[in-house]
TORZALO-113949 format. One record per residue (C-alpha): x, y, z; residue number from 1. Coordinates in Angstrom, 1 decimal. Layout:
# residues N
+--------+--------+--------+-----+
:     xx :     yy :     zz : num :
+--------+--------+--------+-----+
:      X :      Y :      Z : NUM :
...
+--------+--------+--------+-----+
//
This chain:
# residues 315
+--------+--------+--------+-----+
:     xx :     yy :     zz : num :
+--------+--------+--------+-----+
:   48.9 :  -52.2 :   75.0 :   1 :
:   48.5 :  -54.0 :   71.7 :   2 :
:   49.2 :  -53.5 :   68.1 :   3 :
:   47.6 :  -51.1 :   66.5 :   4 :
:   44.9 :  -51.2 :   63.0 :   5 :
:   47.8 :  -50.6 :   60.4 :   6 :
:   50.3 :  -52.9 :   61.9 :   7 :
:   48.1 :  -55.8 :   62.7 :   8 :
:   46.9 :  -55.5 :   58.4 :   9 :
:   50.1 :  -55.3 :   57.5 :  10 :
:   50.8 :  -58.3 :   59.4 :  11 :
:   47.8 :  -60.0 :   57.6 :  12 :
:   49.3 :  -58.6 :   54.5 :  13 :
:   52.4 :  -59.7 :   54.5 :  14 :
:   51.0 :  -63.6 :   55.8 :  15 :
:   48.6 :  -63.3 :   52.7 :  16 :
:   45.8 :  -63.1 :   55.0 :  17 :
:   42.5 :  -61.3 :   54.4 :  18 :
:   42.9 :  -57.9 :   56.1 :  19 :
:   39.8 :  -56.1 :   56.1 :  20 :
:   37.4 :  -56.3 :   59.3 :  21 :
:   37.2 :  -54.5 :   63.0 :  22 :
:   40.3 :  -54.7 :   65.0 :  23 :
:   38.3 :  -57.7 :   67.5 :  24 :
:   38.8 :  -59.9 :   64.1 :  25 :
:   41.8 :  -58.4 :   62.9 :  26 :
:   43.1 :  -59.9 :   66.7 :  27 :
:   41.3 :  -63.5 :   66.2 :  28 :
:   42.9 :  -63.4 :   62.5 :  29 :
:   46.5 :  -62.7 :   64.0 :  30 :
:   46.6 :  -65.0 :   67.4 :  31 :
:   45.0 :  -68.8 :   64.6 :  32 :
:   47.9 :  -67.5 :   62.2 :  33 :
:   50.4 :  -67.8 :   65.5 :  34 :
:   48.8 :  -70.6 :   66.8 :  35 :
:   49.6 :  -72.5 :   63.9 :  36 :
:   53.2 :  -71.7 :   64.0 :  37 :
:   54.6 :  -68.9 :   62.0 :  38 :
:   57.2 :  -69.1 :   59.8 :  39 :
:   61.1 :  -67.5 :   60.3 :  40 :
:   60.2 :  -64.8 :   58.0 :  41 :
:   56.7 :  -63.6 :   59.6 :  42 :
:   58.4 :  -63.8 :   62.9 :  43 :
:   60.8 :  -61.0 :   61.7 :  44 :
:   58.2 :  -58.9 :   60.3 :  45 :
:   56.2 :  -59.6 :   63.8 :  46 :
:   59.3 :  -58.7 :   65.4 :  47 :
:   60.2 :  -55.7 :   63.0 :  48 :
:   56.4 :  -54.5 :   64.0 :  49 :
:   57.0 :  -54.8 :   67.9 :  50 :
:   60.5 :  -52.9 :   67.9 :  51 :
:   58.4 :  -49.7 :   65.9 :  52 :
:   55.4 :  -49.9 :   68.3 :  53 :
:   58.0 :  -50.6 :   72.0 :  54 :
:   61.6 :  -49.4 :   70.5 :  55 :
:   62.8 :  -50.2 :   74.7 :  56 :
:   60.9 :  -52.8 :   75.3 :  57 :
:   61.9 :  -56.1 :   73.0 :  58 :
:   64.2 :  -57.8 :   74.7 :  59 :
:   65.5 :  -60.5 :   72.2 :  60 :
:   66.4 :  -64.1 :   73.4 :  61 :
:   67.3 :  -67.7 :   72.5 :  62 :
:   63.2 :  -69.9 :   72.8 :  63 :
:   61.6 :  -72.3 :   70.9 :  64 :
:   58.8 :  -72.1 :   68.0 :  65 :
:   56.8 :  -72.0 :   71.2 :  66 :
:   57.8 :  -69.5 :   73.2 :  67 :
:   57.2 :  -67.6 :   70.2 :  68 :
:   53.5 :  -68.4 :   69.8 :  69 :
:   52.7 :  -67.6 :   74.0 :  70 :
:   55.0 :  -64.0 :   73.5 :  71 :
:   53.0 :  -63.0 :   70.1 :  72 :
:   49.8 :  -64.1 :   72.0 :  73 :
:   50.0 :  -61.9 :   74.4 :  74 :
:   51.3 :  -58.9 :   72.4 :  75 :
:   48.2 :  -59.4 :   70.4 :  76 :
:   45.9 :  -59.7 :   74.1 :  77 :
:   47.6 :  -56.4 :   75.2 :  78 :
:   49.9 :  -57.7 :   78.1 :  79 :
:   53.1 :  -56.7 :   75.8 :  80 :
:   53.6 :  -54.2 :   78.9 :  81 :
:   53.5 :  -57.2 :   81.3 :  82 :
:   55.7 :  -59.6 :   79.3 :  83 :
:   58.8 :  -59.0 :   76.9 :  84 :
:   59.6 :  -60.6 :   73.2 :  85 :
:   61.1 :  -63.8 :   73.6 :  86 :
:   61.6 :  -64.6 :   69.8 :  87 :
:   63.7 :  -67.6 :   68.7 :  88 :
:   67.4 :  -67.8 :   67.7 :  89 :
:   68.3 :  -65.9 :   64.6 :  90 :
:   68.5 :  -68.5 :   62.0 :  91 :
:   66.3 :  -71.2 :   63.5 :  92 :
:   64.4 :  -72.6 :   61.0 :  93 :
:   60.3 :  -73.2 :   62.0 :  94 :
:   58.5 :  -75.0 :   59.3 :  95 :
:   54.7 :  -74.2 :   58.7 :  96 :
:   52.1 :  -76.4 :   58.7 :  97 :
:   51.6 :  -79.0 :   55.4 :  98 :
:   48.7 :  -77.2 :   53.6 :  99 :
:   45.5 :  -79.2 :   54.1 : 100 :
:   44.1 :  -81.3 :   51.1 : 101 :
:   40.8 :  -80.2 :   51.0 : 102 :
:   40.6 :  -76.9 :   53.6 : 103 :
:   37.4 :  -75.6 :   54.9 : 104 :
:   37.2 :  -72.9 :   52.3 : 105 :
:   34.6 :  -71.2 :   51.1 : 106 :
:   34.0 :  -69.1 :   48.0 : 107 :
:   31.7 :  -66.3 :   47.5 : 108 :
:   28.1 :  -67.3 :   46.0 : 109 :
:   27.3 :  -66.0 :   42.6 : 110 :
:   24.4 :  -64.3 :   41.9 : 111 :
:   23.5 :  -65.5 :   38.5 : 112 :
:   24.4 :  -69.2 :   39.1 : 113 :
:   22.6 :  -71.5 :   41.4 : 114 :
:   25.1 :  -74.2 :   42.6 : 115 :
:   24.2 :  -77.9 :   41.7 : 116 :
:   26.7 :  -79.7 :   42.9 : 117 :
:   30.2 :  -80.0 :   43.5 : 118 :
:   32.5 :  -82.0 :   41.3 : 119 :
:   36.0 :  -81.4 :   42.9 : 120 :
:   35.9 :  -80.2 :   46.6 : 121 :
:   38.1 :  -77.1 :   47.5 : 122 :
:   41.4 :  -78.7 :   47.3 : 123 :
:   44.8 :  -76.8 :   48.3 : 124 :
:   47.4 :  -76.3 :   45.4 : 125 :
:   50.5 :  -77.8 :   46.7 : 126 :
:   54.1 :  -77.2 :   46.0 : 127 :
:   56.1 :  -80.4 :   45.1 : 128 :
:   59.6 :  -79.2 :   44.7 : 129 :
:   61.6 :  -76.0 :   45.8 : 130 :
:   61.7 :  -74.7 :   42.0 : 131 :
:   58.8 :  -71.4 :   42.2 : 132 :
:   57.1 :  -72.4 :   39.4 : 133 :
:   54.7 :  -75.7 :   39.7 : 134 :
:   52.2 :  -78.2 :   38.7 : 135 :
:   49.6 :  -80.4 :   39.9 : 136 :
:   46.6 :  -82.5 :   38.7 : 137 :
:   43.3 :  -83.4 :   39.7 : 138 :
:   40.2 :  -85.9 :   38.4 : 139 :
:   36.8 :  -85.0 :   38.6 : 140 :
:   33.3 :  -87.3 :   37.3 : 141 :
:   30.4 :  -86.8 :   36.4 : 142 :
:   27.2 :  -88.5 :   37.5 : 143 :
:   24.7 :  -90.0 :   34.9 : 144 :
:   22.2 :  -87.0 :   36.3 : 145 :
:   24.7 :  -84.3 :   35.9 : 146 :
:   26.2 :  -85.6 :   32.4 : 147 :
:   22.6 :  -85.9 :   31.4 : 148 :
:   21.4 :  -82.4 :   32.6 : 149 :
:   24.3 :  -80.6 :   31.0 : 150 :
:   23.6 :  -82.3 :   27.4 : 151 :
:   19.9 :  -81.6 :   27.9 : 152 :
:   21.0 :  -78.2 :   28.0 : 153 :
:   22.8 :  -77.9 :   24.6 : 154 :
:   21.6 :  -74.7 :   22.8 : 155 :
:   23.0 :  -74.4 :   19.4 : 156 :
:   23.6 :  -70.2 :   18.2 : 157 :
:   23.7 :  -68.7 :   15.2 : 158 :
:   27.5 :  -69.4 :   13.7 : 159 :
:   27.8 :  -73.2 :   14.8 : 160 :
:   28.8 :  -71.5 :   18.6 : 161 :
:   27.0 :  -74.0 :   21.1 : 162 :
:   26.5 :  -73.0 :   24.7 : 163 :
:   25.4 :  -74.5 :   27.8 : 164 :
:   22.6 :  -73.5 :   30.4 : 165 :
:   24.1 :  -75.7 :   32.9 : 166 :
:   28.2 :  -75.5 :   33.2 : 167 :
:   31.1 :  -76.8 :   34.8 : 168 :
:   32.7 :  -74.3 :   36.3 : 169 :
:   36.4 :  -74.4 :   37.9 : 170 :
:   37.4 :  -71.9 :   40.6 : 171 :
:   40.9 :  -70.3 :   41.7 : 172 :
:   40.6 :  -68.3 :   45.5 : 173 :
:   42.9 :  -67.7 :   48.9 : 174 :
:   43.5 :  -70.6 :   50.9 : 175 :
:   42.1 :  -68.7 :   53.7 : 176 :
:   39.3 :  -70.1 :   55.6 : 177 :
:   38.4 :  -66.7 :   57.6 : 178 :
:   35.6 :  -65.9 :   55.6 : 179 :
:   34.3 :  -66.7 :   51.8 : 180 :
:   36.4 :  -66.0 :   49.6 : 181 :
:   36.4 :  -63.9 :   45.9 : 182 :
:   37.9 :  -65.8 :   42.7 : 183 :
:   41.5 :  -65.3 :   42.8 : 184 :
:   44.1 :  -66.5 :   40.0 : 185 :
:   47.7 :  -67.3 :   41.4 : 186 :
:   50.2 :  -66.0 :   39.3 : 187 :
:   51.1 :  -66.8 :   35.9 : 188 :
:   48.5 :  -69.7 :   36.3 : 189 :
:   47.9 :  -72.1 :   33.0 : 190 :
:   45.2 :  -74.7 :   32.9 : 191 :
:   44.7 :  -77.8 :   31.5 : 192 :
:   41.5 :  -79.6 :   31.3 : 193 :
:   41.7 :  -83.2 :   29.5 : 194 :
:   44.9 :  -81.9 :   27.7 : 195 :
:   43.2 :  -78.6 :   26.3 : 196 :
:   43.8 :  -75.2 :   26.8 : 197 :
:   41.0 :  -73.6 :   29.4 : 198 :
:   40.8 :  -70.1 :   28.2 : 199 :
:   41.2 :  -68.2 :   31.2 : 200 :
:   40.2 :  -64.1 :   31.4 : 201 :
:   42.9 :  -61.7 :   30.0 : 202 :
:   45.3 :  -60.7 :   32.9 : 203 :
:   44.6 :  -56.6 :   32.7 : 204 :
:   47.5 :  -54.9 :   32.4 : 205 :
:   49.8 :  -52.5 :   34.8 : 206 :
:   51.9 :  -49.5 :   34.9 : 207 :
:   53.5 :  -50.4 :   37.7 : 208 :
:   57.0 :  -52.0 :   37.4 : 209 :
:   57.3 :  -55.4 :   38.5 : 210 :
:   54.1 :  -55.9 :   39.3 : 211 :
:   52.4 :  -59.0 :   37.7 : 212 :
:   49.6 :  -57.8 :   35.6 : 213 :
:   46.8 :  -59.4 :   37.5 : 214 :
:   43.1 :  -61.5 :   35.8 : 215 :
:   39.6 :  -60.3 :   36.6 : 216 :
:   38.4 :  -61.9 :   39.6 : 217 :
:   35.5 :  -64.5 :   38.4 : 218 :
:   35.4 :  -68.3 :   37.6 : 219 :
:   35.9 :  -70.0 :   34.1 : 220 :
:   33.8 :  -71.8 :   32.1 : 221 :
:   35.2 :  -74.9 :   30.7 : 222 :
:   31.9 :  -77.1 :   29.7 : 223 :
:   33.1 :  -77.1 :   26.0 : 224 :
:   36.5 :  -78.7 :   26.8 : 225 :
:   35.2 :  -81.4 :   29.6 : 226 :
:   33.6 :  -85.0 :   28.8 : 227 :
:   30.5 :  -85.2 :   29.3 : 228 :
:   29.8 :  -88.3 :   30.0 : 229 :
:   29.5 :  -90.9 :   33.5 : 230 :
:   32.1 :  -93.4 :   32.5 : 231 :
:   35.2 :  -91.3 :   31.1 : 232 :
:   37.1 :  -88.7 :   33.8 : 233 :
:   38.2 :  -85.5 :   33.6 : 234 :
:   41.6 :  -84.3 :   33.9 : 235 :
:   42.4 :  -81.2 :   35.0 : 236 :
:   46.4 :  -80.0 :   35.5 : 237 :
:   47.5 :  -76.3 :   37.3 : 238 :
:   50.6 :  -75.2 :   36.4 : 239 :
:   51.8 :  -71.9 :   38.4 : 240 :
:   53.5 :  -70.1 :   40.2 : 241 :
:   54.2 :  -70.1 :   44.0 : 242 :
:   54.0 :  -66.6 :   45.9 : 243 :
:   55.6 :  -66.2 :   49.4 : 244 :
:   53.0 :  -65.9 :   52.5 : 245 :
:   50.3 :  -66.9 :   50.2 : 246 :
:   48.8 :  -70.1 :   49.1 : 247 :
:   45.5 :  -71.0 :   46.6 : 248 :
:   43.2 :  -73.8 :   45.7 : 249 :
:   41.0 :  -74.8 :   43.0 : 250 :
:   37.3 :  -75.9 :   42.5 : 251 :
:   34.9 :  -77.3 :   40.2 : 252 :
:   30.7 :  -77.1 :   40.5 : 253 :
:   28.7 :  -77.7 :   38.5 : 254 :
:   26.1 :  -74.7 :   38.5 : 255 :
:   23.0 :  -73.5 :   36.7 : 256 :
:   23.1 :  -70.0 :   34.8 : 257 :
:   20.3 :  -67.4 :   36.3 : 258 :
:   18.8 :  -65.0 :   33.6 : 259 :
:   17.8 :  -62.0 :   34.9 : 260 :
:   14.3 :  -62.0 :   34.8 : 261 :
:   14.1 :  -65.0 :   37.1 : 262 :
:   16.7 :  -62.9 :   39.1 : 263 :
:   14.5 :  -60.3 :   39.1 : 264 :
:   11.4 :  -62.1 :   39.9 : 265 :
:   13.4 :  -63.6 :   43.2 : 266 :
:   14.2 :  -59.8 :   44.3 : 267 :
:   10.8 :  -59.6 :   44.4 : 268 :
:    9.7 :  -61.9 :   46.6 : 269 :
:   12.3 :  -61.1 :   48.9 : 270 :
:   10.2 :  -57.9 :   49.3 : 271 :
:   11.1 :  -54.4 :   49.5 : 272 :
:   12.3 :  -52.1 :   52.7 : 273 :
:   12.5 :  -48.9 :   54.1 : 274 :
:   14.1 :  -46.3 :   52.1 : 275 :
:   15.3 :  -45.0 :   56.0 : 276 :
:   16.5 :  -48.6 :   56.6 : 277 :
:   18.6 :  -49.0 :   53.1 : 278 :
:   20.3 :  -45.0 :   54.4 : 279 :
:   21.3 :  -46.4 :   57.4 : 280 :
:   23.0 :  -49.5 :   56.3 : 281 :
:   24.7 :  -47.5 :   53.5 : 282 :
:   25.6 :  -44.8 :   56.6 : 283 :
:   26.6 :  -47.2 :   58.8 : 284 :
:   28.6 :  -48.8 :   55.8 : 285 :
:   30.5 :  -45.2 :   55.3 : 286 :
:   31.4 :  -44.0 :   58.7 : 287 :
:   34.1 :  -43.3 :   60.1 : 288 :
:   35.1 :  -46.1 :   62.8 : 289 :
:   38.1 :  -44.3 :   64.8 : 290 :
:   38.8 :  -47.7 :   66.0 : 291 :
:   39.4 :  -48.5 :   62.2 : 292 :
:   42.0 :  -46.0 :   61.1 : 293 :
:   40.2 :  -46.3 :   57.7 : 294 :
:   38.0 :  -43.6 :   55.9 : 295 :
:   35.9 :  -44.4 :   52.8 : 296 :
:   36.3 :  -42.2 :   49.8 : 297 :
:   35.5 :  -44.1 :   46.7 : 298 :
:   33.0 :  -46.4 :   46.1 : 299 :
:   34.5 :  -48.8 :   43.0 : 300 :
:   31.8 :  -50.4 :   40.6 : 301 :
:   31.8 :  -53.2 :   37.4 : 302 :
:   30.2 :  -51.9 :   34.5 : 303 :
:   30.8 :  -55.4 :   32.9 : 304 :
:   27.8 :  -57.8 :   32.9 : 305 :
:   28.4 :  -60.8 :   35.1 : 306 :
:   26.9 :  -63.4 :   32.4 : 307 :
:   28.4 :  -62.0 :   28.9 : 308 :
:   31.6 :  -60.3 :   30.8 : 309 :
:   30.9 :  -57.3 :   28.7 : 310 :
:   30.6 :  -53.8 :   29.3 : 311 :
:   26.5 :  -53.6 :   29.8 : 312 :
:   24.5 :  -51.4 :   27.3 : 313 :
:   23.1 :  -48.0 :   28.9 : 314 :
:   19.4 :  -47.8 :   29.4 : 315 :
+--------+--------+--------+-----+
//
């Protein structure tokens, strides 16, 4: 008898991991979290959840971090009724594994942009001190062909404004390798490109006390701040506030903006599905799964144009 879905989601949320999906997927993420070595706060959270689930079975004795991992793995695999949990002594420090320099993180594809190249591989934002506010630096270069593609895509608009069809795109996301990640900005983030402040999306106001407003999840076009030259490096400075249980990563890509006409043409080339098939897919997505203990009650959509980032016009 193992943890319920709601308890697995609480643990994954506490650890800053993705908590959506079926129970089997949640179990795999929890096992992966434990096998990598969990910190003392996560051990305490597991003990707390286990006490709620099995108030008479918990036996807290001395042990090691490996014993904790083995015992918790047994719980996740449904063997808690045969083996009691042996947690480490209170106060013992289990050092979490160091963050990888280039984690195997995948960003979600953006429908209005075609990726042409990777200028900066997904890189971890690694804290260097014990302070809450951190700063780190990155460097990326353009090849001669990439610099030429950007320069040739330059378009002068009325009012002296310059736009590029081929863009240098900056993206942030959670350091999570279990699935493709949406854009996600770290708290209190500030980005400088070649000592110039990058224009980040404005934070969304919130009425919740003590909660920092979040920025909209979208990439940042930094083309105008970059040195469009293969001989001059581009420097990126990132300062942010660390968040317990969560790590972030940064990446820079070369992309080409896709027009709506091109997207429509691609949709037509992909062919059409029978309406009954689409209806069945929607019903499957919204069907209440008794194992998930979650039912869809609402569906939020954005009215922002993904290209102009303004409200779409009424048809």
